[in-house]
N, C-alpha and C positions, 0 to 999 in steps of 0.2 A: 304455291305450296306453303302451307303454314309450317314453319320450322319447329322442331321439337314436339311432333305429334305422332301418335301411334294408333293404328287400327289392328285389332285382332280378329281374324277370321276363323271359322271352324266350329269345333264341337262345344256343346253345352249339354248338361245332363242334370238329373236329380240323383244325388248319391243317397241311396237308401241303406242306412246302417242297420244291420241285423243285430240280434241279441249278442251281448248284453246292453249295447248302446241304444238301439231302437230309436233313431232320430233320422230326420231328412234334411239334406243340405243342397242348395244350389251349387253346382260345380261344373266341371269340364275344363279341359286344357285351355281352350280359347277364353272362356269366361274368367277363370282364375288369373290367367296372365294379364288380361285387361285390367282387372281390379288392382293388381300390384303395380302395373305401369302407371295407372292413375294416381296411386298412393305416393308416387315420387313427385307429383305435381305437374306432370306433363298432360296436355290435352289428349284424351283417349276415347276411342270408339270401339264398339263390338258389332260384328255382323255375322249372322248365322240363321238357322231355321229352328223354330220351336212349334209345338202344337198349340191348338186353341183350347188349352186346358189349364188347370190350376198350376201345373209345373211351368208352362210357358209364361203365364202371368207372373209367376214368382221370379223367373229368370230376368224378365224385363224390369220388374220392380226393384230387385236387389241391385242391378246394374245402375239404374237411375239414382238410387240412393247413394251410390259411390261417385256420382257426377259423370257417368259414362254415357256417351252419345249412342242411342240404340235405334236411331231412326231407320236403319237399314236391316233390322231384324225382320225376317220373313215368317209369317204365321200361316200354318197349314192346318187343315181339318184332320188332325192326327194326335197321337199321344206324344208328349215331349220325351226325349231320350231319358233313360234311367239306367243306373248301375247298382247292383246289390253289392254291399261291402261287408266283409267280415274281418276279424283280427286274429293274428297269431303273434304273441309276444310283441305287441304294439305295432306290428307291421300290417298294413292293409292288404287284403286279398280280394281281388275282384271276382265276383261270382257271375250269375246270370245278368245279361244286359240287353237293352233294346236301343238301337242307334239308328233305325231306319229314317227317322225324321231329320236327323242331322244332315243326311245326304240329299235331302230335297233342296238344300240351299243352292241358289242359282246366281251367278255373277252376271247380271243383266248389264246392258249398256249404261243404265242409270247408276248402278252400283260401281261399275268400272270408272265412270267419270268422277264419282265421289271418292274413290280410292286414290285418285291422282292427286288429292290434296294433302296426303299424309307423308311424313318423313320416313316412317318405317311401316311396312305392311307385313304383319306376322301371321304365319300359317301353322297349322298343327297336323301331325301325321294322321289323326282321326277325322280331320275336318272336311275331307273330300275336295279340297281345292288343288290337289297336286296336278291335275290335268289342265288347270287354268293358269299355271305360273308363267308360261311363255306369253300368254295373252296379257297378263297383268304387267309383266316385264316390258313388253312393247309399248303399252299405253301409259304407264305410270312412271314418273321420274324418281319416286322414292325407292329406298332400299328394301329388298325382300328378305324376310327372315323366315326360317322354318324350324320347328321343333320336330326332330326325327325320333325322339324318345329312344327306346331300345328295341322296338318291334319293327324296325325297317328291314327291307330286303334289298339285295343288290339292284333289282329292277326298279325299285322305288327310288333309290339313290340316283340311278341313271336318268330317271324321269325328271328329278327335281334339282339336283345339284348345279347343273349349268346355269340355272336362273336365280340361284340363291346367293345373297351377299353375306348373310349371317346365319350360320348353322349351329343348332344345339343338338347334342347327343347325350345319352344317359347310359351309365354302367354302374355296377356295384363292385367293380374291381378296386383293389388298393394299390395297383401298380401305376405309380405316378409317371414313371419314365415311359411306359407303354402308352399311357394316355397322351403324354406330350407328343410322342411320335405319331399317334393317330390323328390328333388335331392338326399338327403341322402338315401331315401328308394329304389332308383333305383340300388344301389350297389349290393344288393342281387340278382339282375337279370343279372349281368355280368359286366357292366362298372366300372372301377376303378375311373374314373373322370366323373362327370355329371354337366352340366351347363344349367341353364334356363335363357333365356333373357326375360325381362319383359317390353319391349317397353320403354315408357317414364318414367318408374319407376326404371329401373336399371337392374341388373342381379345378380344371385347367382351361386356359384360354390362349389361343394363338391368333395373332394378327399377322398377316402376310408381311414378311420382311423383318419380323421381330422375334426375339426369344419367347417361348411360351411362358405363361405365368401360372403358378400353382397357388391356390388359396385353400388352406386346410379348413375342414368343417369345424364348427363350434361344438364344444362338449356340453350337452344339455340332457335333461330328463325328458324323454320322448313320450308324448301322449298319442299323437296321430301323425303319420308321415304323408297322408293324402294331400296332394297339392303343393308339396314342398318344392318340387322341380318347377312347377308353374310359377310359384312365388319367386324363385331365383330368376327365371327368365324375364318375368314382368318387371322386376326391380332392375335387373341388368339393363334391359332395353330402355326403361324409363330414364335411368341415369345417363345412358349412352347418348340418347337423342338430345339431352340437355347439355352435352359437351363434356361430360366427365371422361377421364382417361380410363382405359380398360382395367387397370389395377384397382382404381376406386370403385368402378362398377362391380368388380368381383367381390370386394370386401362388403359393400352394401348389400349385394344380392345374397351373399352367404349369411350375413346377419339376419336378413329378412326370412330366409328359408329356415334358419334355426328357430326363429320366433314362431313360424307357422307350425312347426312340429310340436309346439307346446299347447295346442288347442285342437278340438275336434272341428272338422270341416275345412274347406279350402281357405276361407277368409272370415274375418269378424263380421257378424251380421248376416251370414249366409243361411242360417237355419230357417226352415219352413215350420212355423209353429202351428 
């Protein structure tokens, strides 16, 4: 296993910004996270399913430009996933979306053997890999990470948490003490490290056996919050697998997430022209 490496599994999409922005960007939780993990300097790969269309070609091209290994991306005779995005006071609102192609991704024996070479295997709540975590856990020595976002159910938690080492959650609450209690309480369900991002209020991190850490959000002029959470996760994981302590990972991830809110799209160079 190559130390200090990350593979991101799961969703990709084309974010189709409606009026007044009217632009298209390569995005999706798995893709954005991979880009920011790679930006920390650690070897990074992405695997998921795309269509054999302009969108699918754009996903692969943008990832290659960032130095990300895309050899295990699966291409299907379908349309690449997409999401319509509108804005209300600089906050993105998701509209109509098409995600069928994302769920065509299959973890074959070849993919499973390839995954065993990574330090961290990151999954997303929209990526369709939740039913494969036990299989990955059994076959691969690396740590399993999961972004649960804020749209998880108790059934989803029960399915995933026993196999997850690093869990990410999201909320828009400003209650830091409640967040600390939440992340600390998750250890008994499996993960040894739990992080909850709190939007404009900051983030908390709990490592089993330690006091939770709170990192306040940076004060910035927001342009677009799309992908900020993915930026945080990718940066955190990238720093973590390179041996940084959680408090340093939190600071660097918070800085990166703030910077991502000052531009359109999930990452620099993601626009489809």
